[in-house]
C-alpha positions in Angstrom: -35.6 4.4 34.9 -38.4 4.8 32.8 -36.3 4.4 29.6 -35.0 1.3 31.0 -38.3 -0.4 31.1 -39.8 1.3 27.8 -40.1 -1.9 25.9 -41.4 -3.8 28.8 -44.6 -1.2 28.8 -45.1 -2.6 25.5 -45.5 -5.9 26.4 -47.6 -5.6 29.0 -50.5 -3.9 26.7 -49.4 -6.9 24.1 -50.3 -9.2 26.8 -53.3 -7.7 27.5 -54.6 -7.5 23.7 -53.6 -11.0 22.9 -55.5 -12.2 25.7 -58.6 -10.2 24.8 -58.3 -11.1 21.3 -59.9 -14.7 22.2 -63.0 -13.1 23.1 -63.7 -10.8 19.7 -66.9 -11.3 18.6 -68.1 -13.1 21.4 -70.9 -10.7 22.8 -69.2 -11.2 25.9 -67.5 -8.0 27.0 -66.8 -8.7 30.8 -64.9 -11.9 30.1 -62.7 -9.7 27.6 -62.3 -7.2 30.0 -61.6 -9.8 32.6 -58.9 -11.6 30.4 -57.1 -8.5 29.4 -56.9 -7.2 33.4 -55.4 -10.2 34.2 -52.8 -10.3 31.7 -52.1 -7.2 32.5 -51.8 -7.4 35.8 -49.6 -10.1 35.6 -47.0 -8.7 33.0 -47.0 -5.7 35.1 -46.2 -7.5 38.1 -43.1 -9.3 36.4 -41.6 -5.7 35.5 -38.3 -4.6 37.4 -40.4 -1.6 39.0 -42.8 -0.4 41.9 -45.7 1.4 40.6 -49.4 2.4 41.8 -52.7 2.2 40.0 -53.9 5.8 39.8 -56.1 5.5 36.9 -57.5 1.8 36.7 -60.9 -0.1 36.2 -64.1 -1.2 38.6 -65.7 1.6 39.7 -67.6 2.7 36.2 -68.1 -0.5 35.0 -68.2 -3.2 37.4 -65.1 -4.9 36.1 -62.8 -6.6 38.0 -60.0 -3.8 38.4 -57.0 -3.2 38.3 -57.9 -0.8 40.9 -57.0 2.8 42.0 -54.2 2.0 44.6 -53.4 -1.5 43.6 -49.3 -1.9 44.1 -47.6 -3.2 41.0 -44.3 -4.4 39.6 -41.7 -7.1 40.5 -40.3 -5.0 42.9 -43.2 -3.7 45.1 -42.3 -6.1 48.2 -38.6 -5.4 47.8 -37.0 -3.2 51.2 -35.1 -0.8 49.4 -35.7 2.6 48.2 -37.3 2.7 44.9 -38.8 5.1 42.8 -43.1 4.9 42.8 -44.6 5.3 39.2 -47.9 6.5 38.7 -49.4 4.1 36.4 -52.7 4.5 34.5 -54.6 1.7 32.6 -57.5 0.4 30.4 -57.1 -3.4 29.6 -59.3 -2.5 26.9 -60.4 1.0 25.6 -63.4 -0.2 23.8 -65.0 -3.6 25.2 -68.1 -3.3 23.6 -66.2 -3.3 20.5 -64.5 -5.9 21.0 -67.4 -8.0 22.3 -68.9 -7.2 18.6 -65.7 -7.6 16.9 -65.8 -3.3 16.0 -63.2 -1.2 15.2 -60.4 0.8 17.5 -60.3 -1.3 20.5 -57.0 -1.2 22.2 -54.7 -2.1 25.1 -53.7 0.9 27.0 -51.3 2.0 29.4 -49.7 5.3 30.9 -46.7 5.9 33.1 -45.3 9.0 34.7 -43.4 9.8 38.0 -44.8 9.3 41.7 -47.7 11.7 42.5 -47.9 13.3 38.9 -51.5 12.1 37.6 -54.8 13.5 38.1 -57.4 11.7 39.9 -60.9 12.5 40.2 -63.9 10.2 41.5 -66.4 11.6 38.8 -66.7 9.4 35.4 -66.7 12.0 32.7 -64.9 15.3 30.9 -66.0 17.4 28.3 -62.7 17.6 26.4 -61.2 19.4 23.4 -58.1 17.8 22.1 -55.6 19.0 19.0 -52.5 18.5 17.3 -49.4 20.5 17.4 -49.8 22.4 14.5 -52.7 24.0 15.8 -51.1 24.7 19.1 -48.2 26.2 17.4 -50.4 28.8 16.1 -53.3 29.1 18.8 -54.5 28.1 21.7 -58.2 26.6 21.6 -60.1 26.5 25.7 -62.9 24.1 25.8 -65.1 26.7 28.0 -64.9 29.1 24.6 -67.5 28.9 22.3 -67.3 25.8 20.2 -68.1 28.2 16.8 -64.9 30.1 18.3 -62.8 27.3 18.3 -63.6 25.8 15.1 -62.9 29.1 13.4 -59.7 29.4 14.8 -58.8 25.9 14.6 -59.3 26.1 10.7 -57.5 29.6 10.8 -54.4 27.8 12.2 -54.5 25.0 9.6 -54.9 27.3 6.6 -58.2 26.0 5.6 -61.9 26.7 5.3 -63.7 25.4 8.0 -65.6 22.9 5.7 -62.6 21.4 5.3 -62.1 20.7 9.2 -62.8 17.6 10.7 -64.0 16.9 14.2 -64.0 13.5 15.8 -66.8 13.1 18.4 -68.4 10.0 20.0 -71.9 9.1 19.0 -73.9 9.6 21.9 -77.3 11.2 22.7 -75.5 13.6 24.9 -73.7 15.3 22.0 -77.0 16.0 19.9 -76.7 19.7 20.3 -72.9 19.8 19.6 -73.1 17.8 16.5 -76.4 20.0 15.1 -74.3 23.2 15.8 -71.5 21.7 14.2 -73.5 20.7 11.0 -74.6 24.2 11.0 -71.2 25.6 10.8 -70.3 23.6 8.1 -67.4 21.4 9.5 -67.4 17.8 8.8 -68.0 15.3 11.6 -66.4 11.9 12.2 -68.7 9.8 14.5 -67.3 7.2 16.9 -68.7 4.6 18.7 -66.0 4.1 21.5 -62.5 4.4 21.9 -61.8 8.4 22.2 -58.1 8.1 23.0 -57.7 6.9 19.6 -59.4 10.1 18.2 -57.5 12.4 20.3 -54.1 10.9 18.9 -55.3 11.1 15.5 -54.9 14.8 15.8 -51.7 14.5 16.1 -51.1 12.1 12.9 -50.7 14.4 9.7 -52.2 11.6 7.3 -55.6 10.8 9.8 -57.8 13.5 8.6 -59.0 14.3 11.6 -58.1 17.9 13.3 -60.0 18.0 16.8 -61.5 15.9 19.5 -64.3 17.4 21.0 -66.9 16.0 23.6 -67.6 14.2 26.8 -65.8 11.2 27.4 -64.6 9.3 30.3 -62.0 11.1 32.9 -59.6 7.9 33.2 -59.5 7.7 29.5 -58.7 11.4 29.8 -55.6 11.0 31.8 -54.3 8.4 29.2 -54.9 10.6 26.4 -52.9 13.5 28.5 -50.0 10.9 28.4 -50.0 10.5 24.8 -50.6 14.0 24.0 -47.6 15.3 26.4 -45.4 12.6 23.7 -46.8 13.9 20.9 -46.7 17.7 21.1 -50.6 18.0 21.0 -52.7 19.9 23.3 -55.5 19.1 25.4 -58.4 20.9 27.6 -60.8 19.8 30.0 -63.4 20.6 32.5 -64.9 17.4 34.8 -68.7 17.2 34.3 -70.0 16.8 37.9 -73.2 14.1 38.7 -75.4 14.5 41.5 -77.9 12.0 42.8 -77.5 10.4 39.6 -77.7 13.6 37.4 -75.6 15.4 35.6 -75.2 19.2 36.6 -72.7 20.6 34.8 -69.0 21.7 34.7 -66.7 22.2 37.4 -66.6 26.2 37.3 -62.8 26.8 37.2 -60.3 26.8 34.6 -59.7 24.2 32.5 -57.2 21.1 33.3 -54.4 21.0 30.4 -52.4 17.8 29.4 -50.1 19.5 31.7 -52.6 18.8 35.0 -53.4 15.8 34.2 -50.1 14.3 34.0 -47.2 16.3 35.7 -43.6 15.9 34.0 -42.3 13.7 31.6 -44.3 10.4 30.7 -44.8 6.9 28.7 -47.7 6.1 27.0 -47.9 2.2 25.4 -50.9 0.9 23.3 -51.6 -2.6 21.3 -54.6 -2.8 19.1 -57.1 -5.3 20.0 -59.4 -5.0 16.5 -58.4 -3.6 13.5 -58.6 0.3 13.9 -57.1 3.8 12.1 -54.4 3.7 14.7 -53.4 0.1 15.1 -54.3 -3.2 13.3 -55.7 -5.6 15.7 -54.2 -8.9 16.8 -53.9 -11.4 14.1 -53.2 -15.1 14.7 -51.5 -17.5 12.1 -50.2 -20.9 12.4 -47.0 -19.7 14.3 -49.0 -17.4 16.7 -50.3 -14.3 17.3 -49.1 -10.7 15.5 -49.6 -7.6 17.5 -49.6 -4.1 16.4 -48.4 -1.2 19.3 -47.0 2.1 19.3 -44.5 3.4 22.5 -44.1 6.9 23.1 -41.9 8.9 25.5 -42.3 12.4 26.0 -38.9 13.0 27.5 -37.4 12.9 24.1 -40.2 13.0 22.2 -39.5 9.0 20.6 -43.0 7.8 18.9 -42.0 3.8 17.9 -44.5 1.7 15.9 -44.1 -1.8 16.2 -45.4 -5.3 14.4 -44.3 -8.1 16.6 -44.8 -12.0 16.0 -45.1 -13.6 19.2 -44.5 -17.8 19.3 -47.0 -20.1 20.4 
């Protein structure tokens, strides 16, 4: 059934991105998020499916929802036996960037079989993501020394470590990591938001990004896992715990991989809100908006890049 609703999932992220685009540069990220969320919920509820939001909005940002546990889909009230899908959503990955007309904002969602998506009440994870070219030759783990991971990645790619490029969020919490990487001599791509697109870039041969590393949102990690499973990439993460408002370190366990975060087959869809390195943003013409999207299925390894003209 997931295959049958594939293009419908793209229409969900398209609807959210188009609604969000009205707020680009407005300085009002809350209203942008609200518009995208309402459009996403409305489109989800038109789909011939029954799903439960497992990764949603609201708790971390005081956002309008979609909330964890919310039931969606046009068949959610049908009194018949139906497969239930787990759904992860981020109506806008990059609300701040949308509000200031910055780059890389996207509307994103992932879908998997019921009961297959990881859930946590923590907000953040330490993440290490890389593409299939590295994964074919070595396995990097997020709890290994950073210098060791960088050296092994460079060796797997057959390049000098000074040619290795690591994408990382530009945050004060990453100062020591950035200092260490610069001392080692690798290249750094600093991003303001949107580490989902940064992780996807590691799987794209012409992106110029080899690794994504750093502390980012735990919900975004599950969405990233959906994409990396489709692209043949690899992800290793640790939950970053918080007590009494203070970060206390990482959960003392083996790291989660993309297969822990999303078990089994899954789909991933994203539509650009603002212009980025992965997707173009929504562009308005006299005939209506034009969107750029990507859709992936892990079962087939299919990746579709779509440019769509929408009528007024």
